[in-house]
C-alpha positions in Angstrom: 0.0 0.0 0.0 1.2 3.5 -0.8 1.2 5.5 2.4 3.0 8.4 0.8 0.5 9.5 -1.8 -1.1 12.9 -1.3 -4.4 11.4 -0.4 -2.9 8.9 2.0 -0.9 11.6 3.8 -4.0 13.8 4.1 -5.9 10.9 5.8 -3.0 9.9 8.0 -2.6 13.5 9.1 -6.3 13.7 10.0 -6.0 10.5 12.0 -3.0 11.9 13.8 -4.9 15.1 14.6 -7.6 13.0 16.1 -5.0 11.1 18.1 -3.9 14.4 19.6 -7.4 15.4 20.8 -8.6 14.6 24.3 -9.5 10.9 24.6 -13.0 10.5 23.3 -15.0 8.9 20.5 -14.8 11.1 17.4 -17.1 10.5 14.4 -15.8 11.5 11.0 -17.5 11.0 7.7 -18.3 7.4 6.5 -14.9 7.2 4.8 -13.0 7.4 8.0 -15.5 5.9 10.5 -14.6 6.3 14.2 -11.3 7.3 15.8 -10.2 7.9 19.3 -7.9 10.4 20.9 -5.5 8.0 22.5 -6.2 7.0 26.1 -2.9 5.2 26.5 0.3 5.7 28.5 1.8 9.2 28.2 4.9 9.7 26.1 6.8 12.9 25.3 9.1 13.0 22.2 11.7 15.4 20.9 13.7 14.9 17.7 14.5 15.4 14.1 13.0 14.2 10.8 13.1 10.5 11.9 10.3 11.7 14.3 8.9 14.5 12.0 9.2 13.7 8.3 6.6 15.8 6.6 6.7 14.1 3.2 6.2 10.7 4.6 5.1 8.6 7.6 7.8 8.7 10.3 8.4 6.8 13.6 6.2 9.1 15.7 3.3 9.1 13.2 3.4 5.3 13.1 3.3 5.1 16.9 0.4 7.5 17.0 -1.5 5.5 14.4 -1.0 2.0 15.7 0.5 1.8 19.2 -2.1 3.5 21.4 0.5 5.4 23.3 -0.6 9.0 24.0 2.3 11.0 22.5 3.0 14.7 22.8 5.7 15.4 20.2 8.0 18.4 19.9 10.0 17.0 17.0 10.9 19.2 14.1 12.5 17.9 10.9 15.9 19.4 10.3 16.5 20.2 14.0 20.0 19.6 15.4 21.1 18.0 18.6 22.9 21.2 19.7 19.7 23.3 19.1 17.4 20.8 20.9 19.5 20.7 24.0 21.1 24.2 24.2 19.4 26.4 21.7 21.1 28.0 18.7 18.3 29.9 17.0 18.6 33.7 16.8 16.5 36.6 15.7 18.5 38.0 12.8 18.9 41.8 12.7 18.0 42.1 16.4 20.8 39.6 17.2 19.0 38.2 20.1 18.5 34.5 21.0 15.3 32.7 20.4 13.8 30.9 23.4 15.2 27.4 23.8 12.4 24.9 22.9 13.8 22.3 25.2 12.5 24.4 28.1 9.0 23.8 26.8 9.7 20.1 26.5 11.0 20.0 30.1 7.9 21.9 31.3 5.7 19.3 29.6 7.7 16.4 31.2 7.6 18.1 34.6 3.8 18.7 34.5 2.7 15.4 32.9 5.3 12.9 34.3 5.2 10.7 31.2 6.3 7.1 31.4 8.7 7.7 28.5 10.7 10.4 26.8 11.7 9.5 23.2 14.7 11.3 21.7 16.1 11.4 18.1 19.1 13.7 17.5 22.5 14.1 15.9 22.0 13.4 12.2 21.6 17.0 11.2 24.7 18.0 13.2 26.7 15.8 10.8 24.9 15.8 7.4 24.9 18.5 4.8 27.8 21.0 4.4 29.1 20.0 7.8 29.9 16.5 6.7 32.8 17.8 4.5 34.7 19.0 7.7 35.0 15.3 8.8 36.7 14.3 5.5 40.2 14.5 4.2 40.7 15.3 0.5 41.5 12.1 -1.4 44.0 14.0 -3.5 46.1 14.9 -0.5 47.1 11.2 0.0 45.8 11.1 3.6 46.4 8.1 5.9 42.7 7.9 6.3 39.8 9.6 4.4 37.9 10.1 7.6 39.4 12.7 10.0 39.5 10.2 12.8 40.6 12.4 15.7 38.0 15.1 14.7 35.3 12.5 14.5 36.2 11.0 17.9 36.2 14.5 19.5 32.9 15.5 18.0 31.1 12.3 18.8 32.8 11.4 22.1 33.0 14.9 23.6 30.5 17.3 21.9 27.7 14.9 21.1 28.1 12.8 24.2 28.0 16.0 26.3 24.7 17.1 24.8 23.1 13.7 25.4 24.4 13.7 29.0 22.9 17.2 29.5 19.6 16.0 28.0 19.4 13.1 30.4 20.3 15.3 33.4 17.6 17.8 32.6 14.9 15.2 31.9 15.6 13.2 35.0 15.5 16.5 37.1 12.1 17.2 35.6 10.7 13.7 36.1 13.0 11.2 37.8 10.8 8.1 37.0 10.5 8.9 33.3 12.4 6.4 31.2 14.4 7.8 28.3 14.7 5.9 25.0 16.9 7.1 22.1 18.1 5.4 18.9 21.1 5.3 16.6 20.8 5.9 12.8 21.2 3.2 10.2 24.2 3.1 7.8 23.0 5.6 5.2 23.8 5.1 1.5 25.3 8.1 -0.3 23.1 7.9 -3.4 22.8 11.6 -4.1 19.0 11.5 -3.6 17.2 14.3 -1.9 13.6 14.6 -0.8 12.6 15.9 -4.3 14.4 14.7 -7.3 13.6 16.1 -10.8 16.1 15.1 -13.5 19.5 16.5 -12.3 17.8 18.9 -9.8 17.6 18.1 -6.1 15.5 19.9 -3.5 16.0 19.3 0.3 19.2 17.3 0.1 21.2 15.4 -0.7 23.3 15.6 2.4 26.2 13.2 2.1 27.4 12.5 -1.5 28.1 16.2 -2.3 30.8 16.4 0.4 32.3 13.1 -0.6 32.5 14.3 -4.2 34.0 17.6 -3.2 36.8 15.7 -1.4 37.3 13.5 -4.6 36.1 10.3 -2.8 34.3 8.7 -5.8 34.3 5.0 -5.2 30.8 4.0 -4.1 32.0 1.2 -1.8 34.5 3.5 -0.2 31.8 6.1 0.2 29.5 3.6 2.0 32.3 2.4 4.3 33.1 6.0 5.4 29.5 6.6 6.2 29.2 3.2 8.0 32.3 4.0 10.1 30.9 7.3 11.2 27.5 5.9 12.0 29.1 3.0 13.9 31.1 5.4 16.1 27.9 7.4 16.8 26.0 4.3 17.8 28.9 3.1 20.0 28.7 6.5 21.9 25.0 6.2 22.4 25.3 2.7 23.8 28.0 3.8 26.2 25.8 6.7 27.4 22.8 4.5 27.9 24.9 1.9 29.8 26.0 4.6 32.2 22.5 5.5 33.4 19.6 3.6 34.9 16.3 3.8 33.0 18.0 5.1 29.9 17.7 2.8 26.8 19.5 2.8 23.4 17.9 1.2 20.3 20.4 -0.2 17.7 18.5 -0.1 14.4 21.5 -0.6 12.1 21.0 -4.3 11.2 17.2 -3.9 11.0 17.4 -1.4 8.1 17.6 -2.8 4.6 19.1 -1.0 1.6 15.6 -0.6 0.0 14.3 1.0 3.1 16.1 4.3 2.3 14.0 6.7 0.3 16.8 9.2 0.2 20.2 9.7 1.9 18.8 10.4 5.3 15.3 9.1 5.5 13.5 5.8 5.4 10.3 5.0 3.4 7.0 4.4 5.3 7.4 0.6 5.7 10.9 1.2 7.0 9.8 3.7 9.6 6.9 1.4 10.5 9.3 -1.4 11.5 11.5 1.1 13.4 8.3 2.3 15.3 7.6 -1.3 16.2 11.1 -1.5 17.9 10.2 1.6 20.0 6.8 0.1 20.8 8.3 -3.2 21.9 10.9 -1.5 24.1 8.2 0.6 25.8 5.9 -2.3 26.3 8.7 -4.3 27.9 9.3 -1.6 30.4 5.7 -1.0 31.6 4.5 -2.0 35.0 1.7 -4.5 35.1 -0.8 -1.7 35.8 0.3 0.5 32.9 0.5 -2.6 30.7 -3.2 -3.2 31.3 -4.0 0.4 30.4 -1.9 0.2 27.3 -3.5 -3.0 26.0 -6.9 -1.3 25.8 -5.5 1.8 24.2 -3.7 -0.3 21.6 -6.8 -2.3 20.8 -8.7 1.0 20.0 -5.8 2.3 18.0 -5.5 -0.9 15.9 -9.3 -0.8 15.1 -9.0 2.8 14.1 -6.0 2.0 11.9 -7.9 -0.8 10.2 -10.5 1.7 9.2 -7.9 4.0 7.8 -6.3 1.2 5.8 -9.7 0.2 4.4 -10.2 3.8 3.3 -6.8 4.0 1.7 -7.2 0.6 -0.1 -10.6 1.7 -1.4 -9.3 5.0 -2.7 -6.2 3.5 -4.3 -8.2 0.7 -5.9 -10.7 3.1 -7.3 -13.6 1.6 -5.3 -15.3 2.6 -2.1 -15.5 0.6 1.1 -19.0 -0.6 1.8 -21.1 0.8 4.6 -21.5 -2.7 5.9 -17.7 -3.2 6.2 -17.3 0.1 8.1 -20.2 -0.7 10.4 -18.7 -4.1 11.2 -15.3 -2.5 12.1 -16.7 0.4 14.1 -19.1 -1.8 16.0 -16.1 -3.3 17.9 -15.0 0.1 19.2 -17.5 0.5 22.1 -16.4 -2.8 23.5 -12.9 -1.5 23.8 -14.2 1.6 25.6 -16.4 -0.6 27.8 -13.3 -2.6 28.9 -11.6 0.7 30.0 -14.7 1.8 31.9 -14.9 -1.6 33.6 -11.4 -1.2 34.9 -12.1 2.3 36.2 -15.1 1.0 38.0 -13.1 -1.7 39.9 -13.4 -1.7 43.7 -11.2 0.7 45.6 -9.2 -2.2 47.2 -8.4 -3.6 43.8 -7.1 -0.2 42.6 -4.9 0.1 45.6 -3.3 -3.3 44.9 -2.7 -2.3 41.3 -1.0 0.9 42.4 1.4 -0.9 44.7 2.4 -3.2 41.8 3.1 -0.4 39.4 6.4 1.4 39.3 
């Protein structure tokens, strides 16, 4: 199924908008059926285009569509690790600093005490024109094409310092919130951007131009350079996570296939869907028994809503319309999910006290 057509993205964005509303039953037209604002476990997210990829369906979109987790996302495609944690935006002309958005993120974490904070950052600090600074020119007969000492300092000191600062601030705002971040896959320097028309590229590419400027032309050598860089970045993330309780690193490298890449930095919708499942599985594994019960109901409602969305997409893409009978059959199951949630809330006070003791 094509999740990245104009019609599909419009319907997906509507479904995500409905996810972000207060938890309730929302009736749309007969094409969409019923959706719920998620009633699931609270999650806050901050990140780059792996969490906010406007032309496609990214990790956070998939989690909102299918997982049932109630996600408040501050992610912004193109954002850098440095800006997320410290703030680098300025008002040109006035030469004053823009407010640091991470303050708003921390306020949200402090007020809502989410079970999880998801974080995706670092790719935009490397990609683009910046990538050339990590490369030696091939014509200078260097010992290595990658400026190894500079890479180690940037990743091991600068990037690690930013991740450590993020963890410190999140834990200060909500000590029990678990932090989950991921490493990137070994990108392929194909020269593809977001929009590719003939020899023209718009929004990207981010890797191959720097390699070409440094006269690094062999495709296999190009891939190895990128892989070495990504592997060092992932090694740093694992080391950070291993140094803190309730901080978790997801290694996605071996899960990403060559045909998952839609351009030099981003995955296609099926690729991001699989990555979202990794996040979901990790969060599920860390839930207390009480929160796991809440999440099961929320996921059931999300899955039913997503089935309706897929029916609508299939009907549109096949040139037919889903029958009213099919939609009624699917939506008729939704009240049962809500009833399950109400039943749990109506449990005797003693039972609720026991559940609270078991949760963490």
